[in-house]
C-alpha positions in Angstrom: 40.8 16.3 52.5 42.5 16.1 49.2 40.2 13.3 48.1 37.2 15.3 49.4 38.0 18.6 47.4 38.9 16.5 44.1 35.4 14.8 44.5 33.7 18.3 44.8 35.4 19.6 41.9 34.5 16.7 39.8 30.7 17.1 40.8 31.0 20.9 39.7 32.4 20.0 36.4 29.4 17.7 35.8 26.9 20.2 36.9 28.5 22.7 34.4 28.4 20.4 31.5 24.7 19.5 32.2 23.9 23.2 32.5 25.7 23.9 28.9 24.0 20.9 27.1 21.1 21.5 24.6 17.5 22.0 25.9 16.2 19.9 22.8 13.1 22.7 22.7 14.6 25.5 20.3 15.1 23.4 17.1 13.1 25.1 14.1 14.6 23.2 10.8 13.5 19.5 10.3 16.3 17.5 11.6 18.4 15.4 9.2 17.9 11.6 10.4 21.5 11.2 11.1 21.4 14.2 13.5 18.2 12.7 15.6 19.2 9.2 15.3 20.2 7.4 18.5 21.7 4.0 18.6 19.0 1.5 18.6 18.4 -0.7 21.8 20.9 -3.9 21.4 18.8 -6.9 22.0 17.6 -10.0 20.6 14.4 -10.0 22.8 11.1 -9.8 21.2 10.2 -6.4 22.6 12.9 -3.8 23.5 12.8 -2.0 26.7 13.4 1.8 27.5 16.9 2.6 28.5 17.4 2.0 32.3 18.2 5.5 32.8 14.5 6.8 32.3 13.9 5.6 35.8 10.3 6.2 36.8 9.4 8.7 34.3 6.4 7.8 31.8 7.5 8.7 28.2 4.3 9.8 26.2 4.1 8.6 22.6 1.2 9.5 20.4 0.1 7.3 17.5 -2.1 8.9 14.7 -3.9 6.7 12.1 -6.3 7.5 9.4 -9.7 6.0 10.4 -12.5 7.3 12.0 -13.0 7.9 15.8 -15.6 4.9 16.1 -15.2 2.7 19.0 -18.0 0.2 17.9 -17.0 -3.4 17.9 -15.0 -4.2 14.7 -14.0 -0.5 13.9 -10.4 0.1 13.0 -10.1 2.7 16.0 -11.4 -0.3 18.5 -8.3 -2.2 17.4 -5.8 0.5 18.0 -7.2 1.4 21.3 -7.2 -2.3 22.5 -3.9 -2.6 21.3 -2.7 0.7 23.2 -4.4 -0.6 26.2 -2.7 -3.6 26.2 0.7 -2.1 25.6 0.4 0.7 28.2 -0.4 -2.1 30.8 2.7 -4.1 29.6 5.0 -0.9 29.4 4.9 1.3 32.6 7.6 3.6 31.4 5.7 4.4 28.1 2.3 5.8 27.6 0.9 5.6 24.2 -2.3 7.8 23.1 -4.2 6.9 20.0 -5.5 9.7 17.9 -8.1 8.9 15.0 -8.8 10.5 11.7 -5.6 12.0 11.1 -4.8 12.1 7.3 -1.0 12.1 5.9 -2.0 16.0 5.3 -2.7 16.5 9.0 0.7 14.9 9.9 2.6 16.6 7.4 1.1 19.9 8.6 2.0 19.0 12.3 5.6 17.8 11.6 6.1 21.2 9.6 5.1 22.9 12.8 7.3 21.2 14.9 4.7 19.1 17.1 3.3 15.6 17.5 2.6 13.0 16.2 5.5 10.3 17.2 4.1 7.8 15.0 1.7 8.1 12.3 0.2 6.3 9.2 1.0 7.4 5.8 0.9 6.4 2.1 3.8 4.5 0.6 4.6 7.0 -2.0 5.1 9.9 0.5 8.2 8.5 2.2 10.7 9.6 -0.4 9.8 13.2 -0.4 9.3 13.1 3.2 12.4 11.4 3.9 14.4 14.0 1.8 12.9 17.0 3.7 14.0 15.5 7.0 10.5 14.8 8.3 11.1 10.9 8.8 13.4 9.2 11.4 15.8 7.1 9.4 14.6 3.5 10.9 17.4 1.5 9.2 19.5 1.0 12.5 16.3 -0.2 14.3 15.6 -2.7 11.5 19.1 -4.0 11.7 18.7 -4.6 15.7 15.2 -6.1 15.5 14.7 -9.7 15.9 14.5 -12.1 13.1 10.9 -13.2 13.8 9.7 -9.5 13.7 11.4 -8.8 10.0 11.2 -12.2 8.5 7.4 -12.4 8.9 6.8 -9.4 6.7 5.8 -10.4 3.1 9.3 -9.9 1.5 8.0 -7.7 -1.5 6.1 -5.2 0.9 9.2 -4.0 2.5 10.1 -2.5 -0.9 7.4 0.1 -0.1 9.3 1.0 2.9 12.9 1.2 1.7 14.1 4.5 0.0 17.5 4.4 -1.6 18.8 1.8 0.6 17.2 2.8 3.8 14.0 1.9 5.9 11.7 5.0 6.8 8.5 3.1 7.2 7.2 -0.1 8.4 4.5 -2.1 6.6 1.0 -2.0 7.7 -1.7 -3.0 5.0 -1.2 -4.9 2.0 -3.2 -4.3 -1.1 -3.7 -5.3 -4.8 -5.7 -5.4 -7.9 -7.5 -8.4 -9.3 -10.1 -9.1 -12.1 -13.6 -9.7 -11.2 -15.3 -12.1 -14.0 -19.1 -12.6 -14.5 -18.6 -16.4 -15.1 -21.9 -16.9 -16.3 -21.5 -14.3 -19.1 -18.2 -15.5 -20.2 -19.7 -19.2 -20.3 -22.9 -17.8 -22.4 -20.3 -16.2 -24.7 -18.4 -19.6 -25.2 -15.5 -19.1 -22.5 -15.0 -22.1 -20.1 -12.0 -20.5 -18.5 -10.7 -16.9 -17.7 -8.3 -15.3 -20.4 -4.6 -16.6 -19.7 -3.0 -13.9 -21.6 -3.5 -10.3 -23.2 -4.3 -11.8 -26.5 -6.9 -14.2 -25.1 -8.3 -11.0 -22.9 -8.7 -8.9 -26.1 -10.7 -11.7 -27.7 -12.8 -12.0 -24.6 -13.7 -8.4 -24.5 -15.0 -8.8 -28.1 -17.0 -11.9 -27.5 -18.6 -10.5 -24.2 -19.3 -7.1 -25.5 -23.2 -6.7 -26.4 -25.0 -3.7 -28.2 -28.4 -3.0 -27.8 -30.9 -2.9 -30.9 -30.6 0.8 -31.3 -26.7 0.3 -31.4 -26.0 1.8 -28.1 -24.0 -0.2 -25.4 -25.9 -2.8 -23.4 -22.6 -4.3 -22.1 -19.0 -3.9 -22.5 -16.5 -6.6 -22.1 -13.9 -4.4 -20.1 -13.6 -0.6 -19.4 -9.7 0.1 -19.6 -9.7 2.9 -17.3 -12.8 2.6 -15.0 -13.0 4.7 -13.1 -9.5 6.0 -14.1 -6.4 4.7 -15.7 -4.4 3.1 -12.8 -0.9 4.2 -13.1 0.4 1.8 -10.5 -1.5 -1.4 -11.3 -1.1 -1.3 -15.2 2.7 -0.9 -15.3 3.0 -3.8 -12.9 0.7 -6.2 -14.6 2.4 -5.5 -17.9 5.7 -6.1 -16.5 7.2 -2.8 -17.2 10.3 -1.9 -15.5 9.9 1.9 -14.8 13.9 2.4 -13.7 16.6 0.5 -15.2 19.1 -1.4 -12.9 21.3 1.2 -13.4 19.2 3.4 -11.2 19.1 6.4 -13.6 17.7 5.1 -17.2 14.0 5.6 -17.4 12.1 3.5 -18.4 14.3 0.5 -18.6 12.4 -0.9 -21.7 10.8 1.7 -23.9 8.9 -0.9 -26.1 7.3 -2.7 -23.0 5.9 0.6 -22.1 4.6 1.4 -25.4 2.9 -2.1 -25.6 1.2 -1.2 -22.4 -0.4 1.7 -24.1 -0.8 -0.1 -27.2 -2.9 -3.0 -25.5 -5.1 -0.3 -23.9 -5.5 1.6 -27.1 -6.3 -1.7 -28.9 -9.5 -2.1 -26.7 -10.9 1.1 -27.5 -10.0 0.5 -31.4 -11.9 -2.9 -31.0 -15.2 -1.0 -29.8 -14.8 1.4 -32.7 -14.2 -1.2 -35.5 -16.7 -3.8 -34.5 -19.5 -1.6 -32.7 -19.1 1.8 -34.1 -18.3 3.3 -30.4 -15.8 6.0 -30.3 -13.6 6.8 -27.4 -16.0 9.5 -26.2 -18.9 7.1 -26.6 -17.2 4.6 -24.3 -16.3 7.4 -21.6 -20.1 8.6 -21.6 -21.2 5.0 -20.7 -18.2 4.9 -18.3 -19.6 8.0 -16.4 -22.9 6.4 -16.1 -21.6 3.1 -14.4 -18.6 4.1 -12.4 -20.6 5.9 -9.7 -22.4 2.6 -8.9 -19.1 0.7 -8.1 -19.4 -1.6 -4.7 -23.1 -0.8 -4.7 -26.0 -3.3 -5.6 -25.7 -1.6 -8.8 -22.2 -2.4 -9.4 -21.8 -2.9 -13.3 -20.4 -6.4 -12.8 -23.6 -7.4 -10.7 -26.0 -5.7 -13.1 -23.9 -7.2 -16.2 -23.1 -4.1 -17.8 -19.8 -5.3 -17.8 -18.4 -8.9 -18.1 -15.0 -8.0 -16.5 -13.4 -5.3 -14.5 -10.7 -4.9 -12.2 -10.6 -3.3 -8.7 -8.8 -3.4 -5.3 -9.5 -6.6 -3.5 -11.6 -5.1 -1.0 -14.6 -5.3 -3.3 -14.8 -9.0 -3.1 -16.2 -8.6 0.7 -18.7 -6.4 -0.7 -19.8 -8.4 -3.6 -20.1 -11.5 -1.2 -22.4 -9.5 0.9 -24.7 -8.0 -1.9 -24.7 -10.8 -4.2 -23.5 -14.2 -2.9 -25.8 -16.0 -5.6 -24.4 -14.1 -8.5 -22.0 -16.2 -10.6 -18.8 -13.9 -10.1 -15.2 -14.9 -9.2 -11.6 -13.4 -9.1 -8.6 -13.9 -11.0 -5.3 -12.1 -11.7 -4.8 -9.6 -14.7 -4.0 -12.2 -17.6 -0.2 -12.6 -18.1 1.2 -10.3 -20.8 1.4 -12.5 -24.0 4.9 -14.2 -23.5 5.3 -12.7 -20.3 5.1 -13.8 -16.4 2.3 -13.5 -14.0 2.5 -10.3 -11.9 0.4 -8.6 -9.7 0.2 -5.0 -8.5 1.5 -4.2 -4.9 0.3 -1.3 -2.9 -0.5 -0.4 0.9 -0.1 2.0 3.7 2.8 2.4 6.2 3.5 3.5 9.7 6.5 6.2 10.1 8.2 8.1 13.0 8.2 11.7 13.0 12.1 12.7 12.7 11.2 15.4 15.7 10.2 13.1 18.1 12.0 13.5 21.6 11.8 9.8 22.3 12.9 7.8 19.3 13.8 4.6 21.1 10.5 4.5 22.9 8.5 5.5 19.6 10.2 2.3 17.9 9.3 0.3 21.1 5.7 1.3 20.4 5.7 0.8 16.6 7.5 -2.5 16.7 4.7 -4.0 19.0 2.0 -2.5 16.9 3.6 -4.1 13.8 4.3 -7.4 15.4 3.0 -10.3 13.9 0.8 -11.1 17.1 -1.0 -7.7 16.5 -1.5 -8.4 12.8 -3.3 -11.5 13.4 -5.6 -9.8 16.2 -6.4 -6.8 13.7 -6.9 -9.2 10.7 -10.3 -10.1 11.8 -11.0 -6.8 10.3 -13.9 -4.2 10.3 -17.1 -5.9 11.0 -15.6 -9.2 11.0 -14.8 -9.1 7.2 -11.1 -9.9 7.2 -8.4 -7.4 6.8 -5.1 -8.1 5.0 -1.9 -7.3 6.7 1.7 -7.5 5.5 2.4 -10.3 7.9 2.7 -14.1 6.6 1.1 -15.2 9.9 -1.8 -12.6 9.6 -2.2 -14.1 6.1 -2.0 -17.8 7.1 -4.8 -17.1 9.8 -7.1 -15.6 7.4 -6.6 -18.4 5.1 -7.1 -21.1 7.9 -9.1 -20.9 11.2 -9.6 -16.8 11.3 -11.3 -17.3 7.9 -13.4 -20.0 9.1 -14.3 -17.9 12.0 -15.3 -14.9 9.9 -17.2 -17.3 7.4 -19.4 -18.9 10.2 -20.5 -15.4 11.4 -21.9 -14.2 8.0 -25.8 -14.0 7.7 -26.3 -16.9 5.3 -24.2 -20.1 4.4 -24.0 -18.9 1.1 -22.2 -15.7 1.9 -20.0 -17.5 4.4 -18.9 -19.8 1.9 -18.0 -17.1 -0.7 -16.1 -15.1 1.9 -14.2 -18.0 2.9 -13.2 -19.0 -0.7 -12.3 -15.0 -1.4 -9.9 -15.1 1.5 -8.1 -18.2 0.5 -7.8 -16.9 -2.9 -6.4 -13.5 -1.8 -4.1 -14.8 0.9 -2.5 -17.1 -1.8 -2.1 -14.1 -4.1 -0.2 -11.9 -1.4 1.7 -14.8 -0.1 2.8 -16.4 -3.3 2.3 -14.3 -6.5 5.1 -11.7 -7.5 4.1 -8.5 -6.4 5.5 -5.5 -8.0 5.3 -1.9 -6.6 6.1 1.4 -8.6 9.7 2.2 -7.5 9.7 4.3 -4.4 12.2 6.9 -5.8 12.3 10.6 -5.0 10.3 11.7 -8.0 7.7 9.1 -7.7 4.8 11.5 -7.6 5.9 13.2 -10.6 6.7 10.0 -12.5 3.0 8.7 -11.8 1.6 11.9 -12.9 3.5 11.8 -16.2 2.1 8.3 -16.9 -1.3 9.4 -16.1 -1.1 12.6 -18.2 0.3 11.1 -21.3 -2.0 8.1 -21.2 -5.0 9.8 -21.7 -3.6 11.4 -24.8 -2.7 8.1 -26.0 -6.5 6.7 -25.4 -8.0 9.7 -27.2 -6.0 9.6 -30.0 -3.8 12.6 -29.6 -0.4 10.8 -29.2 0.9 7.5 -30.3 2.0 5.3 -27.7 5.7 5.8 -28.4 5.2 9.3 -28.6 3.8 9.2 -25.0 6.6 7.2 -24.1 9.1 9.7 -25.2 7.0 12.5 -23.5 7.4 10.7 -20.3 11.1 10.3 -20.7 11.6 14.0 -21.6 9.7 15.0 -18.4 11.4 12.4 -16.0 15.0 11.8 -17.3 16.2 14.9 -15.9 14.7 14.0 -12.4 16.3 10.5 -12.6 19.7 11.8 -13.5 19.6 14.2 -10.3 18.4 11.6 -8.1 20.0 8.3 -9.1 17.6 5.2 -7.4 19.0 2.5 -5.3 16.8 -0.8 -6.2 15.6 -2.5 -3.1 17.2 -5.7 -2.3 15.7 -8.3 0.5 17.7 -10.4 2.5 16.0 -12.7 5.2 17.7 -12.5 8.5 
């Protein structure tokens, strides 16, 4: 009888504790990551399973992506829905619902309102601000527990986009860069048998390939430095600038390097004025007539209105389809004279809502969505044109058998050969060239805005390059001192 009474008292105490526990439905402020974070599943398997306590209950996980709703063969939404169907079949305790056409703004609004999504696609530069506001789940413990074959398959530099002040808040998805597109036949006609190898040669090549009409108007420019705009991420990367010093506070690390970037672009405009009589406004008028034709049959590279221009790598597939017979090719932005070869790094990422009620299950889904195997399946791309994901296996597939499959499906052998060549080149860039991103600091948006604002004042002659650098410092240094930056360090598992 005494044992029975003791047992009944214990049951009553447990029920009382359950009744007094939090409901989880009355939270209004965005949670701190440390408040919401649960211990990650401890496993070395490729896929972590839900906690045993979940029993037969099915956990709902929503995934938002930014592409349209089309389920036509090759559309991005098709890949996501097919992945979800496969995942749901393999995980009876988790049900994933994929929702298309949800922008970063949509996700921000939903999270602020305390609702779904659990997982969403975002731009890399949003992470610092969103993390500090409590909108993003701290994924660092999950990264720490993830299997080595998952972590090590990411292109190392891309993980820098996902790490903010020593913690992971994102998982890589796509990878992108900017390359130079050259009209090799125009360069050859102007005496060039190779692409420029440094910024001094590039300036000379711009001069040699620029052409005036008989009336003195612009027939062709060698290069438009800010078409369709000054790229505040690409230009600092290729000019080897370090926007935050190793101390995490001083901005930039080298004022002279930033000033040289501005000086070099300014020198292009000065060349056009000194050699051809075209001032900055004349160049901008010409730019306005050709910029709208980008990635069309009237792209200024295809028409010969530009001998060279830079663009994201996705232009290669478009040009291969539009003009497989035109003599164009790709290359990296020439080395800064005396510097090292660099390329810009960008991409979009996946993140988990800090308000999710099921962080473990959301991570299981996200780890599957960002696995090397999934990346290889998605790498076939929209309309079988190939897509670049931040995975070594996916890049190897595109450069190999998958690239052969994509090329073989093209309408003409010429297009197929050009596509295969492009894929091999770009996969090599992503896998082997040093890729540099703008630092993921808490003031990244303000920093980029300042670079863009003062660069225009340099190009139109309102400011000198060093004056622009000093103005950037005046705007950003106080933010840097208030928000010390922790540089990303990669360590393979």
